[in-house]
C-alpha positions as YAML, in Angstrom:
chain: A
units: angstrom
residues:
- id: 1
  name: MET
  ca: [88.65, 130.37, 157.80]
- id: 2
  name: THR
  ca: [85.76, 130.77, 155.85]
- id: 3
  name: GLU
  ca: [84.34, 128.13, 153.14]
- id: 4
  name: HIS
  ca: [85.35, 130.29, 150.07]
- id: 5
  name: GLU
  ca: [89.01, 131.05, 151.63]
- id: 6
  name: ALA
  ca: [89.14, 127.38, 152.43]
- id: 7
  name: ARG
  ca: [88.69, 125.50, 148.86]
- id: 8
  name: PRO
  ca: [91.51, 127.05, 147.44]
- id: 9
  name: THR
  ca: [94.01, 125.82, 150.06]
- id: 10
  name: ALA
  ca: [91.95, 121.92, 150.17]
- id: 11
  name: GLU
  ca: [92.79, 122.39, 146.17]
- id: 12
  name: ARG
  ca: [96.77, 122.76, 147.09]
- id: 13
  name: ASP
  ca: [96.50, 120.04, 149.33]
- id: 14
  name: ARG
  ca: [95.05, 117.61, 147.02]
- id: 15
  name: ALA
  ca: [97.17, 118.68, 144.34]
- id: 16
  name: GLN
  ca: [100.49, 118.56, 146.67]
- id: 17
  name: ALA
  ca: [99.19, 114.62, 147.19]
- id: 18
  name: ALA
  ca: [98.93, 113.62, 144.06]
- id: 19
  name: THR
  ca: [102.57, 115.07, 143.06]
- id: 20
  name: ASP
  ca: [103.37, 113.29, 146.21]
- id: 21
  name: ASP
  ca: [102.27, 110.09, 145.84]
- id: 22
  name: SER
  ca: [102.37, 109.67, 141.66]
- id: 23
  name: PRO
  ca: [105.63, 108.32, 140.48]
- id: 24
  name: PRO
  ca: [108.47, 110.83, 138.88]
- id: 25
  name: GLY
  ca: [107.08, 112.47, 135.76]
- id: 26
  name: ALA
  ca: [103.37, 112.08, 136.55]
- id: 27
  name: ALA
  ca: [100.58, 114.76, 137.73]
- id: 28
  name: GLU
  ca: [97.50, 116.16, 137.46]
- id: 29
  name: GLN
  ca: [95.27, 115.92, 134.08]
- id: 30
  name: ASN
  ca: [95.08, 119.72, 134.12]
- id: 31
  name: ASN
  ca: [99.15, 120.16, 134.76]
- id: 32
  name: GLY
  ca: [99.99, 119.43, 130.91]
- id: 33
  name: ALA
  ca: [102.91, 121.56, 130.66]
- id: 34
  name: GLN
  ca: [104.65, 119.73, 133.26]
- id: 35
  name: VAL
  ca: [103.97, 115.86, 131.93]
- id: 36
  name: SER
  ca: [105.00, 117.30, 128.51]
- id: 37
  name: GLN
  ca: [108.32, 118.48, 130.30]
- id: 38
  name: ASP
  ca: [108.67, 115.49, 132.02]
- id: 39
  name: VAL
  ca: [108.11, 113.60, 128.40]
- id: 40
  name: THR
  ca: [110.69, 115.30, 126.63]
- id: 41
  name: SER
  ca: [113.43, 115.09, 129.16]
- id: 42
  name: ALA
  ca: [112.63, 111.24, 129.58]
- id: 43
  name: ALA
  ca: [112.76, 111.09, 125.64]
- id: 44
  name: ALA
  ca: [115.82, 113.23, 125.09]
- id: 45
  name: SER
  ca: [117.47, 110.92, 127.98]
- id: 46
  name: ASP
  ca: [116.37, 107.75, 127.11]
- id: 47
  name: ALA
  ca: [116.29, 107.21, 123.07]
- id: 48
  name: PRO
  ca: [117.66, 109.02, 120.07]
- id: 49
  name: ILE
  ca: [115.45, 111.55, 118.56]
- id: 50
  name: PRO
  ca: [113.86, 110.29, 115.13]
- id: 51
  name: GLU
  ca: [114.53, 111.77, 112.39]
- id: 52
  name: LEU
  ca: [112.19, 114.05, 110.63]
- id: 53
  name: VAL
  ca: [110.77, 115.25, 107.20]
- id: 54
  name: ILE
  ca: [107.71, 118.06, 106.56]
- id: 55
  name: ILE
  ca: [106.58, 117.91, 103.29]
- id: 56
  name: SER
  ca: [104.23, 120.88, 102.22]
- id: 57
  name: GLY
  ca: [103.69, 123.28, 99.41]
- id: 58
  name: MET
  ca: [100.90, 124.02, 96.97]
- id: 59
  name: SER
  ca: [97.35, 122.03, 97.03]
- id: 60
  name: GLY
  ca: [97.84, 119.99, 93.61]
- id: 61
  name: ALA
  ca: [101.32, 119.56, 93.26]
- id: 62
  name: GLY
  ca: [101.68, 115.90, 94.85]
- id: 63
  name: ARG
  ca: [102.23, 116.20, 98.50]
- id: 64
  name: SER
  ca: [100.27, 112.93, 98.92]
- id: 65
  name: THR
  ca: [102.15, 111.35, 96.15]
- id: 66
  name: ALA
  ca: [105.38, 112.62, 97.93]
- id: 67
  name: ALA
  ca: [104.30, 110.79, 101.01]
- id: 68
  name: LYS
  ca: [103.02, 107.65, 100.20]
- id: 69
  name: CYS
  ca: [106.48, 107.58, 98.41]
- id: 70
  name: LEU
  ca: [108.61, 108.07, 102.07]
- id: 71
  name: GLU
  ca: [105.80, 105.82, 103.66]
- id: 72
  name: ASP
  ca: [106.92, 103.23, 100.82]
- id: 73
  name: LEU
  ca: [110.49, 103.85, 102.23]
- id: 74
  name: GLY
  ca: [109.73, 102.71, 105.68]
- id: 75
  name: TRP
  ca: [109.00, 106.47, 107.18]
- id: 76
  name: PHE
  ca: [106.22, 106.64, 109.64]
- id: 77
  name: VAL
  ca: [103.68, 109.35, 108.09]
- id: 78
  name: VAL
  ca: [100.91, 111.39, 109.48]
- id: 79
  name: ASP
  ca: [98.84, 113.43, 106.83]
- id: 80
  name: ASN
  ca: [97.82, 116.89, 107.40]
- id: 81
  name: LEU
  ca: [98.85, 117.36, 111.35]
- id: 82
  name: PRO
  ca: [98.26, 120.59, 112.98]
- id: 83
  name: PRO
  ca: [101.89, 122.30, 113.02]
- id: 84
  name: ALA
  ca: [101.54, 122.96, 117.35]
- id: 85
  name: LEU
  ca: [101.22, 119.09, 117.36]
- id: 86
  name: ILE
  ca: [105.08, 118.28, 115.40]
- id: 87
  name: PRO
  ca: [106.78, 118.18, 118.27]
- id: 88
  name: THR
  ca: [104.33, 116.02, 120.34]
- id: 89
  name: MET
  ca: [105.04, 113.58, 117.37]
- id: 90
  name: VAL
  ca: [108.65, 113.56, 118.22]
- id: 91
  name: GLU
  ca: [108.31, 113.17, 121.78]
- id: 92
  name: LEU
  ca: [106.55, 109.99, 120.87]
- id: 93
  name: GLY
  ca: [108.78, 108.65, 118.00]
- id: 94
  name: ALA
  ca: [111.44, 109.25, 120.73]
- id: 95
  name: ARG
  ca: [109.79, 107.34, 123.52]
- id: 96
  name: SER
  ca: [109.06, 104.00, 120.67]
- id: 97
  name: GLN
  ca: [112.68, 102.50, 122.12]
- id: 98
  name: GLY
  ca: [113.85, 103.20, 118.43]
- id: 99
  name: ASN
  ca: [110.61, 101.61, 116.44]
- id: 100
  name: VAL
  ca: [109.85, 105.17, 114.99]
- id: 101
  name: ALA
  ca: [112.67, 106.09, 113.49]
- id: 102
  name: ARG
  ca: [111.95, 108.73, 110.72]
- id: 103
  name: ILE
  ca: [109.25, 110.63, 110.75]
- id: 104
  name: ALA
  ca: [107.20, 112.58, 107.76]
- id: 105
  name: VAL
  ca: [104.75, 115.11, 108.46]
- id: 106
  name: VAL
  ca: [102.65, 116.76, 105.59]
- id: 107
  name: VAL
  ca: [101.32, 119.88, 106.74]
- id: 108
  name: ASP
  ca: [99.44, 122.63, 104.50]
- id: 109
  name: VAL
  ca: [96.83, 125.42, 104.54]
- id: 110
  name: ARG
  ca: [94.38, 122.71, 105.02]
- id: 111
  name: GLY
  ca: [95.12, 123.40, 108.49]
- id: 112
  name: ARG
  ca: [94.11, 126.80, 107.99]
- id: 113
  name: ARG
  ca: [94.53, 128.79, 111.44]
- id: 114
  name: PHE
  ca: [96.86, 125.89, 113.12]
- id: 115
  name: PHE
  ca: [98.94, 126.66, 109.87]
- id: 116
  name: ASP
  ca: [100.29, 129.55, 111.86]
- id: 117
  name: ASN
  ca: [101.66, 128.11, 114.19]
- id: 118
  name: LEU
  ca: [104.62, 126.27, 112.03]
- id: 119
  name: ARG
  ca: [107.69, 128.76, 112.44]
- id: 120
  name: GLU
  ca: [106.73, 128.46, 116.76]
- id: 121
  name: SER
  ca: [106.77, 124.58, 116.13]
- id: 122
  name: LEU
  ca: [109.85, 124.87, 113.62]
- id: 123
  name: ALA
  ca: [112.03, 126.84, 115.95]
- id: 124
  name: ASP
  ca: [111.11, 124.04, 119.02]
- id: 125
  name: LEU
  ca: [112.35, 121.55, 117.02]
- id: 126
  name: ASP
  ca: [115.71, 123.86, 116.46]
- id: 127
  name: SER
  ca: [116.01, 123.99, 120.13]
- id: 128
  name: ARG
  ca: [115.60, 120.47, 120.62]
- id: 129
  name: GLY
  ca: [118.09, 119.30, 118.12]
- id: 130
  name: VAL
  ca: [116.15, 117.68, 116.41]
- id: 131
  name: THR
  ca: [117.50, 117.04, 112.49]
- id: 132
  name: ARG
  ca: [114.73, 118.10, 110.65]
- id: 133
  name: ARG
  ca: [113.94, 118.75, 106.36]
- id: 134
  name: ILE
  ca: [111.97, 121.13, 104.27]
- id: 135
  name: VAL
  ca: [110.39, 119.31, 101.14]
- id: 136
  name: PHE
  ca: [108.41, 121.89, 99.43]
- id: 137
  name: LEU
  ca: [105.99, 120.83, 96.33]
- id: 138
  name: GLU
  ca: [106.04, 123.46, 93.90]
- id: 139
  name: SER
  ca: [104.05, 124.51, 90.00]
- id: 140
  name: SER
  ca: [103.26, 126.18, 87.99]
- id: 141
  name: GLU
  ca: [99.51, 128.01, 87.90]
- id: 142
  name: ASP
  ca: [98.77, 126.67, 84.68]
- id: 143
  name: ALA
  ca: [99.68, 123.37, 85.85]
- id: 144
  name: LEU
  ca: [97.87, 123.47, 89.30]
- id: 145
  name: VAL
  ca: [94.43, 125.08, 87.45]
- id: 146
  name: ARG
  ca: [94.30, 122.08, 85.18]
- id: 147
  name: ARG
  ca: [94.56, 119.66, 88.11]
- id: 148
  name: PHE
  ca: [92.04, 120.96, 90.53]
- id: 149
  name: GLU
  ca: [89.80, 121.32, 87.04]
- id: 150
  name: SER
  ca: [90.25, 117.98, 86.24]
- id: 151
  name: VAL
  ca: [89.21, 116.45, 89.22]
- id: 152
  name: ARG
  ca: [86.81, 119.05, 89.59]
- id: 153
  name: ARG
  ca: [87.25, 120.15, 93.61]
- id: 154
  name: PRO
  ca: [87.80, 123.91, 94.56]
- id: 155
  name: HIS
  ca: [91.04, 125.07, 95.40]
- id: 156
  name: PRO
  ca: [90.66, 125.24, 99.79]
- id: 157
  name: LEU
  ca: [91.24, 128.97, 99.93]
- id: 158
  name: GLN
  ca: [89.36, 130.09, 96.51]
- id: 159
  name: GLY
  ca: [86.46, 130.95, 98.65]
- id: 160
  name: ASP
  ca: [83.42, 132.88, 96.85]
- id: 161
  name: GLY
  ca: [86.25, 133.26, 94.03]
- id: 162
  name: ARG
  ca: [88.47, 131.77, 91.30]
- id: 163
  name: ILE
  ca: [91.01, 128.37, 91.53]
- id: 164
  name: VAL
  ca: [93.84, 131.06, 90.81]
- id: 165
  name: ASP
  ca: [92.43, 133.02, 93.60]
- id: 166
  name: GLY
  ca: [93.40, 130.40, 95.88]
- id: 167
  name: ILE
  ca: [96.02, 129.95, 94.46]
- id: 168
  name: ALA
  ca: [97.82, 132.88, 94.85]
- id: 169
  name: ALA
  ca: [96.31, 133.20, 98.48]
- id: 170
  name: GLU
  ca: [97.96, 129.83, 99.02]
- id: 171
  name: ARG
  ca: [101.41, 130.88, 97.27]
- id: 172
  name: GLU
  ca: [101.53, 134.22, 99.61]
- id: 173
  name: LEU
  ca: [101.15, 132.31, 102.53]
- id: 174
  name: LEU
  ca: [103.43, 129.70, 101.94]
- id: 175
  name: ARG
  ca: [106.06, 132.38, 100.50]
- id: 176
  name: GLU
  ca: [108.52, 132.12, 103.57]
- id: 177
  name: LEU
  ca: [108.39, 128.43, 103.76]
- id: 178
  name: ARG
  ca: [109.43, 127.70, 100.66]
- id: 179
  name: GLY
  ca: [112.17, 130.03, 101.15]
- id: 180
  name: ASP
  ca: [113.14, 128.01, 104.07]
- id: 181
  name: ALA
  ca: [113.26, 125.03, 102.35]
- id: 182
  name: ASP
  ca: [115.55, 122.24, 102.15]
- id: 183
  name: LEU
  ca: [114.58, 120.71, 98.60]
- id: 184
  name: VAL
  ca: [112.13, 122.08, 96.50]
- id: 185
  name: ILE
  ca: [110.63, 119.76, 93.58]
- id: 186
  name: ASP
  ca: [108.56, 121.49, 90.81]
- id: 187
  name: THR
  ca: [106.15, 119.38, 89.27]
- id: 188
  name: SER
  ca: [104.53, 121.42, 86.91]
- id: 189
  name: SER
  ca: [105.58, 118.80, 83.75]
- id: 190
  name: LEU
  ca: [106.21, 116.02, 86.04]
- id: 191
  name: ASN
  ca: [104.15, 112.45, 86.10]
- id: 192
  name: VAL
  ca: [103.38, 110.42, 89.38]
- id: 193
  name: HIS
  ca: [106.53, 108.08, 88.74]
- id: 194
  name: GLU
  ca: [108.63, 111.33, 87.75]
- id: 195
  name: LEU
  ca: [108.06, 112.66, 91.56]
- id: 196
  name: ARG
  ca: [108.74, 109.01, 93.27]
- id: 197
  name: ALA
  ca: [111.84, 108.93, 91.80]
- id: 198
  name: LYS
  ca: [112.90, 112.09, 92.68]
- id: 199
  name: MET
  ca: [111.72, 111.09, 96.21]
- id: 200
  name: ASP
  ca: [113.29, 108.27, 95.67]
- id: 201
  name: ALA
  ca: [116.83, 109.98, 94.96]
- id: 202
  name: GLN
  ca: [116.37, 112.04, 97.85]
- id: 203
  name: PHE
  ca: [115.68, 109.49, 100.81]
- id: 204
  name: ALA
  ca: [116.05, 105.87, 99.12]
- id: 205
  name: GLY
  ca: [120.12, 106.20, 99.88]
- id: 206
  name: GLU
  ca: [122.45, 103.98, 98.52]
- id: 207
  name: GLU
  ca: [119.67, 100.98, 98.19]
- id: 208
  name: GLU
  ca: [117.45, 100.34, 95.21]
- id: 209
  name: PRO
  ca: [114.06, 100.84, 95.98]
- id: 210
  name: GLU
  ca: [112.43, 97.47, 97.55]
- id: 211
  name: LEU
  ca: [109.90, 95.70, 95.80]
- id: 212
  name: ARG
  ca: [107.82, 93.17, 97.90]
- id: 213
  name: ALA
  ca: [105.96, 90.22, 96.25]
- id: 214
  name: THR
  ca: [102.89, 88.08, 96.80]
- id: 215
  name: VAL
  ca: [102.73, 85.12, 94.78]
- id: 216
  name: MET
  ca: [99.53, 83.59, 94.60]
- id: 217
  name: SER
  ca: [97.81, 80.42, 93.86]
- id: 218
  name: PHE
  ca: [94.52, 80.04, 92.44]
- id: 219
  name: GLY
  ca: [92.03, 77.86, 91.36]
- id: 220
  name: PHE
  ca: [89.73, 79.33, 87.80]
- id: 221
  name: LYS
  ca: [87.06, 77.38, 89.04]
- id: 222
  name: TYR
  ca: [86.58, 80.42, 91.45]
- id: 223
  name: GLY
  ca: [87.22, 83.27, 90.01]
- id: 224
  name: LEU
  ca: [90.46, 85.45, 89.31]
- id: 225
  name: PRO
  ca: [92.00, 87.09, 92.17]
- id: 226
  name: VAL
  ca: [91.03, 90.40, 91.71]
- id: 227
  name: ASP
  ca: [93.78, 92.03, 93.01]
- id: 228
  name: ALA
  ca: [96.25, 90.33, 90.91]
- id: 229
  name: ASP
  ca: [98.89, 92.03, 88.68]
- id: 230
  name: LEU
  ca: [100.18, 89.29, 86.53]
- id: 231
  name: VAL
  ca: [98.30, 86.29, 85.68]
- id: 232
  name: ALA
  ca: [100.03, 82.44, 84.52]
- id: 233
  name: ASP
  ca: [98.00, 80.07, 83.69]
- id: 234
  name: MET
  ca: [99.54, 76.09, 84.30]
- id: 235
  name: ARG
  ca: [96.83, 74.23, 83.29]
- id: 236
  name: PHE
  ca: [99.18, 73.26, 80.13]
- id: 237
  name: LEU
  ca: [100.79, 71.04, 82.68]
- id: 238
  name: PRO
  ca: [99.19, 67.10, 83.24]
- id: 239
  name: ASN
  ca: [96.62, 67.22, 86.46]
- id: 240
  name: PRO
  ca: [97.60, 65.02, 89.43]
- id: 241
  name: HIS
  ca: [94.26, 65.60, 90.45]
- id: 242
  name: TRP
  ca: [93.87, 62.51, 87.91]
- id: 243
  name: VAL
  ca: [96.34, 60.17, 89.16]
- id: 244
  name: PRO
  ca: [94.48, 58.69, 92.52]
- id: 245
  name: GLU
  ca: [97.26, 58.31, 95.09]
- id: 246
  name: LEU
  ca: [98.14, 61.84, 94.58]
- id: 247
  name: ARG
  ca: [94.63, 63.70, 94.68]
- id: 248
  name: PRO
  ca: [94.43, 63.98, 98.40]
- id: 249
  name: PHE
  ca: [97.43, 65.97, 98.74]
- id: 250
  name: THR
  ca: [98.38, 69.45, 97.63]
- id: 251
  name: GLY
  ca: [101.01, 70.74, 95.99]
- id: 252
  name: VAL
  ca: [102.87, 71.34, 98.95]
- id: 253
  name: ASN
  ca: [103.43, 68.02, 98.84]
- id: 254
  name: GLU
  ca: [107.05, 66.57, 97.56]
- id: 255
  name: GLU
  ca: [105.44, 63.92, 95.73]
- id: 256
  name: VAL
  ca: [102.74, 66.32, 94.20]
- id: 257
  name: ALA
  ca: [105.36, 68.96, 93.21]
- id: 258
  name: SER
  ca: [107.65, 65.87, 91.78]
- id: 259
  name: TYR
  ca: [105.13, 64.92, 89.70]
- id: 260
  name: VAL
  ca: [104.63, 68.47, 88.35]
- id: 261
  name: PHE
  ca: [108.40, 69.44, 87.79]
- id: 262
  name: ASN
  ca: [109.19, 66.32, 85.74]
- id: 263
  name: GLN
  ca: [106.18, 67.31, 83.57]
- id: 264
  name: PRO
  ca: [107.50, 68.75, 79.70]
- id: 265
  name: GLY
  ca: [107.84, 72.14, 80.11]
- id: 266
  name: ALA
  ca: [107.58, 72.74, 83.85]
- id: 267
  name: LYS
  ca: [110.89, 73.50, 84.81]
- id: 268
  name: GLU
  ca: [111.35, 75.77, 81.63]
- id: 269
  name: PHE
  ca: [108.61, 77.80, 82.48]
- id: 270
  name: LEU
  ca: [109.84, 78.19, 85.73]
- id: 271
  name: ASP
  ca: [113.08, 79.42, 84.70]
- id: 272
  name: ARG
  ca: [111.80, 81.66, 81.74]
- id: 273
  name: TYR
  ca: [108.91, 83.30, 84.13]
- id: 274
  name: ALA
  ca: [111.23, 83.77, 86.86]
- id: 275
  name: GLU
  ca: [113.59, 85.16, 83.81]
- id: 276
  name: LEU
  ca: [110.47, 87.90, 82.65]
- id: 277
  name: LEU
  ca: [109.89, 88.59, 86.33]
- id: 278
  name: ARG
  ca: [113.40, 89.94, 86.88]
- id: 279
  name: LEU
  ca: [112.61, 92.20, 83.77]
- id: 280
  name: ILE
  ca: [109.24, 93.67, 84.95]
- id: 281
  name: ALA
  ca: [110.64, 93.94, 88.84]
- id: 282
  name: ALA
  ca: [113.02, 96.36, 87.57]
- id: 283
  name: GLY
  ca: [110.72, 98.34, 85.38]
- id: 284
  name: TYR
  ca: [108.26, 98.32, 88.81]
- id: 285
  name: ARG
  ca: [111.25, 99.61, 90.66]
- id: 286
  name: ARG
  ca: [111.98, 102.70, 88.14]
- id: 287
  name: GLU
  ca: [108.45, 103.58, 87.83]
- id: 288
  name: GLY
  ca: [108.12, 103.30, 91.76]
- id: 289
  name: LYS
  ca: [105.79, 100.29, 92.19]
- id: 290
  name: ARG
  ca: [106.74, 98.64, 95.42]
- id: 291
  name: TYR
  ca: [103.88, 95.89, 96.22]
- id: 292
  name: VAL
  ca: [103.10, 93.27, 92.95]
- id: 293
  name: THR
  ca: [100.97, 90.55, 93.44]
- id: 294
  name: ILE
  ca: [101.69, 87.80, 91.05]
- id: 295
  name: ALA
  ca: [98.83, 84.95, 90.39]
- id: 296
  name: ILE
  ca: [99.10, 81.82, 89.37]
- id: 297
  name: GLY
  ca: [96.50, 79.36, 88.34]
- id: 298
  name: CYS
  ca: [95.42, 75.86, 87.77]
- id: 299
  name: THR
  ca: [91.60, 74.36, 87.64]
- id: 300
  name: GLY
  ca: [91.03, 73.95, 91.48]
- id: 301
  name: GLY
  ca: [94.22, 75.98, 93.20]
- id: 302
  name: LYS
  ca: [95.46, 72.47, 94.95]
- id: 303
  name: HIS
  ca: [98.32, 71.42, 93.10]
- id: 304
  name: ARG
  ca: [99.59, 72.59, 89.63]
- id: 305
  name: SER
  ca: [99.65, 76.37, 91.11]
- id: 306
  name: VAL
  ca: [100.36, 75.56, 94.81]
- id: 307
  name: ALA
  ca: [103.49, 73.77, 93.23]
- id: 308
  name: MET
  ca: [104.37, 76.40, 91.02]
- id: 309
  name: SER
  ca: [103.91, 78.88, 93.35]
- id: 310
  name: GLU
  ca: [106.27, 77.55, 96.31]
- id: 311
  name: LYS
  ca: [108.53, 76.81, 93.76]
- id: 312
  name: LEU
  ca: [108.62, 80.57, 92.04]
- id: 313
  name: ALA
  ca: [108.54, 82.20, 95.65]
- id: 314
  name: ALA
  ca: [111.49, 80.47, 96.68]
- id: 315
  name: ARG
  ca: [113.36, 81.81, 93.17]
- id: 316
  name: LEU
  ca: [112.15, 85.64, 93.94]
- id: 317
  name: ALA
  ca: [113.02, 85.52, 97.58]
- id: 318
  name: ALA
  ca: [116.59, 83.90, 96.43]
- id: 319
  name: GLU
  ca: [116.90, 87.29, 94.07]
- id: 320
  name: GLY
  ca: [116.45, 89.91, 97.41]
- id: 321
  name: VAL
  ca: [112.57, 90.18, 96.46]
- id: 322
  name: GLU
  ca: [110.57, 89.94, 99.88]
- id: 323
  name: THR
  ca: [108.18, 87.89, 99.31]
- id: 324
  name: VAL
  ca: [104.79, 86.18, 100.79]
- id: 325
  name: VAL
  ca: [103.17, 82.79, 99.43]
- id: 326
  name: VAL
  ca: [99.29, 82.82, 99.50]
- id: 327
  name: HIS
  ca: [97.70, 80.04, 98.27]
- id: 328
  name: ARG
  ca: [93.76, 81.13, 98.26]
- id: 329
  name: ASP
  ca: [91.99, 77.83, 97.45]
- id: 330
  name: MET
  ca: [93.81, 75.03, 98.83]
- id: 331
  name: GLY
  ca: [91.38, 73.16, 100.69]
- id: 332
  name: ARG
  ca: [88.28, 74.65, 99.48]
- id: 333
  name: GLU
  ca: [87.33, 72.03, 97.16]
...
């Protein structure tokens, strides 16, 4: 046997050995199709297939806002994924043992030539029984032109032409996908908050959009928290720092907390501020805001602000707001 004839035989032997010695579902790296097929079968048999939403539409029509809304609702979001990889993404979700039950994928013309694979990927998903929905974001030409001009960025398809040329080309490319969409949202006259409200109405189910609060104590002498949405000042209360037996402790100490809340105005402030936050929280939910940071300050961030933050956080948690307490400056002195 010549060397030329022996080489293919040796390669076949190595491939057969790899198949015999490898665990089920394994193969040589260059045998990618076999690996994919085995993984798909395992995923389908071991775990439910994730729910899938494909977000597409005109550039400038609000795809990113729609994606962020789903992310806030607990979806696993992938932006600008080549359509050919969507089935692979669903496979990975199925292998997560239920940890990734809902996947949202943003697909658009930024993928250029990859976008042509979308029809094939959709057919593949249908053959696997994947529950999928297509959300298409539409907008008028006038609205899209204004938006591109306001950010001073070119349309991804305009090339050497005008913005309107890019919009026309994109609309033609997406025409068939728009016809297949399960939900079409015209954002021509919508602001960001109104678009989020429409997405919430479709995907939040019966539950009201969740609000997460961070209650942060801080010391004014160290500066205001830059990420605070709301700031309250506890320096209207007497300072436990001037009580020798309380000075070494912090606001999480029961004696310090009792001292603070026995002062005139402390309990009234807690009650009224909690009531005000209920009003604000309802407005935040309507406007699509999911996260709020409430900063409570005193001079050093050790006594009054800490005690009030603990009580306020407990009040919010009791009312169903997911709450985290952070004491930024406690222990800093």
